C-alpha positions in Angstrom: 123.8 100.8 105.8 122.5 103.3 103.2 119.6 102.2 101.0 120.6 101.7 97.3 117.3 102.5 95.6 117.6 101.6 91.9 115.1 100.9 89.1 114.0 97.2 89.3 111.2 95.0 87.9 109.1 93.2 90.5 107.0 90.3 89.4 104.3 88.2 91.1 101.4 85.9 90.1 99.1 88.8 89.2 101.2 91.9 88.8 104.4 93.0 87.2 105.9 96.3 88.2 108.3 97.8 85.6 110.3 100.9 85.9 108.1 103.7 84.6 108.9 105.3 81.2 107.1 108.2 79.3 106.4 105.6 76.6 104.1 103.8 79.0 101.6 106.7 78.8 99.7 105.3 75.7 99.3 101.9 77.3 98.2 103.4 80.6 95.8 106.0 79.2 92.7 103.7 78.7 92.9 102.8 82.4 93.7 106.4 83.5 90.9 108.1 81.6 88.6 108.2 84.6 88.0 111.4 86.8 87.6 109.3 90.0 91.2 108.2 89.8 92.5 111.7 90.1 90.0 113.1 92.6 92.4 112.7 95.6 95.7 113.0 93.7 97.8 116.2 93.9 98.1 116.4 90.1 94.9 118.1 89.2 92.5 116.8 86.5 94.3 114.4 84.2 91.8 114.3 81.3 94.1 113.7 78.3 97.0 111.6 77.1 99.2 114.7 77.1 98.4 115.4 80.7 99.2 111.9 81.7 102.5 112.2 79.9 103.2 115.4 81.8 102.5 113.6 85.1 104.8 110.8 84.2 107.5 113.3 83.1 107.1 115.1 86.5 107.4 111.8 88.4 110.5 110.8 86.4 112.0 114.2 87.3 111.5 113.4 90.9 113.1 110.0 90.3 116.1 111.7 88.8 116.4 113.9 91.9 116.4 110.7 94.1 113.2 111.2 96.0 111.0 108.7 94.1 111.2 105.4 92.2 108.3 105.0 89.8 106.6 101.9 88.4 104.0 101.0 85.7 101.9 98.1 86.8 100.9 95.4 84.3 98.5 92.5 84.5 101.0 89.6 84.6 98.6 87.2 82.8 97.6 89.4 79.9 100.3 92.0 79.7 97.8 94.8 79.8 98.7 98.0 81.6 96.8 98.3 84.9 98.0 101.4 86.7 101.0 103.1 88.4 102.6 103.1 91.8 105.9 104.3 93.3 108.3 104.6 96.2 108.3 108.3 97.3 109.7 110.4 100.1 112.8 108.2 100.0 115.0 109.0 103.0 118.2 107.0 102.6 120.1 108.0 105.8 117.0 107.0 107.9 116.2 103.9 105.8 112.6 104.8 105.2 110.3 105.5 102.3 106.7 105.8 101.4 104.6 103.7 99.0 102.1 105.9 97.2 100.8 107.6 94.1 99.0 104.4 93.4 96.1 104.1 91.1 94.5 101.2 89.0 91.9 101.1 86.3 88.4 100.1 87.4 88.8 96.5 86.3 91.8 96.0 88.6 90.5 97.5 91.8 89.5 95.2 94.7 91.4 92.4 93.1 94.5 90.5 94.2 96.6 93.0 92.1 96.7 95.8 94.8 97.5 93.3 97.6 100.3 91.7 95.5 101.8 95.1 94.5 102.0 96.2 98.1 103.4 92.9 99.0 106.1 93.1 96.3 107.0 96.7 97.1 107.2 96.1 100.9 109.2 92.8 100.5 111.7 94.6 98.3 111.8 97.6 100.7 112.4 95.5 103.8 114.3 92.5 102.5 116.5 94.1 99.7 116.7 97.8 100.4 117.0 97.3 104.2 114.2 99.7 105.2 113.2 100.0 108.8 110.0 102.0 108.0 107.6 102.0 105.1 104.9 104.7 105.2 101.6 105.0 103.4 99.3 108.0 103.4 96.0 108.9 101.9 93.5 111.8 101.7 91.3 111.9 104.9 88.3 111.9 102.5 89.4 108.8 100.7 87.8 106.1 102.9 88.2 103.4 100.3 92.0 103.9 100.3 92.0 103.9 104.1 90.2 100.5 104.3 92.6 99.1 101.7 95.7 100.2 103.7 94.2 98.9 106.9 93.5 95.6 105.3 97.3 95.2 104.6 97.9 95.4 108.4 99.6 98.9 108.4 99.3 100.9 111.7 97.4 104.1 111.6 99.6 106.7 113.2 97.4 109.8 112.9 96.3 112.7 110.7 98.4 115.5 109.2 95.9 118.3 109.3 95.7 120.7 106.3 99.2 119.8 105.2 98.7 120.0 101.4 96.9 122.5 99.2 95.4 120.6 96.3 95.3 122.0 92.7 91.6 123.0 93.3 92.5 125.0 96.4 91.2 122.4 98.9 93.3 122.1 102.1 93.9 118.4 102.3 94.4 116.5 105.5 96.2 113.1 105.2 96.0 109.9 107.2 99.4 108.4 107.9 100.0 104.7 108.2 103.3 102.7 108.6 104.8 99.3 108.8 108.2 98.9 110.6 110.8 96.3 110.2 109.8 94.5 113.4 106.3 94.1 112.1 107.2 93.0 108.6 107.4 89.2 109.3 103.8 89.1 110.6 102.6 91.5 107.9 104.3 89.4 105.2 102.6 86.2 106.5 99.3 88.0 106.5 99.7 89.2 103.0 100.8 85.8 101.8 97.7 84.3 103.4 95.5 86.8 101.6 97.1 86.1 98.3 96.7 82.3 98.7 93.0 82.9 99.5 92.6 84.9 96.3 94.5 82.4 94.1 
């Protein structure tokens, strides 16, 4: 079985993930206009609408090459743009991918939205695409992101030391987490409990 990764809309109670388009930049910019969002991202400083458009164009180029599948995240209740996320490092023959490149505006952090987005993305990966492994990684300095990933129930596998040179020249080390298909039923139940508690 080879994964057939195609653009799709994923909807839940709090979040709606739509296939990313350049036209989403204007709706996303009010949430994206915050230096803290980009501190650990490999895009450099995104301090203008034009730079956000350039980031989106780059991501869509990766999507066209088959390595990524990108989403704009919207608040399901209000329709407001909340952030972005994507499947990346898509490895079809080995039925694995990574969830990453995720950011949300300040109003949406530490809410049910992040939990539900990860739930929707993992459910689609395991139950529709037939993944056997879903990876997540974050900058070793980004402790907030590490705690959020651990809260999902992902297993910390280790640290890739100095594996990425950031736009400012910093040699980034990344923490690698994963969920595998054998673990998905228990992780799914855990996330559904978390979402019910936040309802």
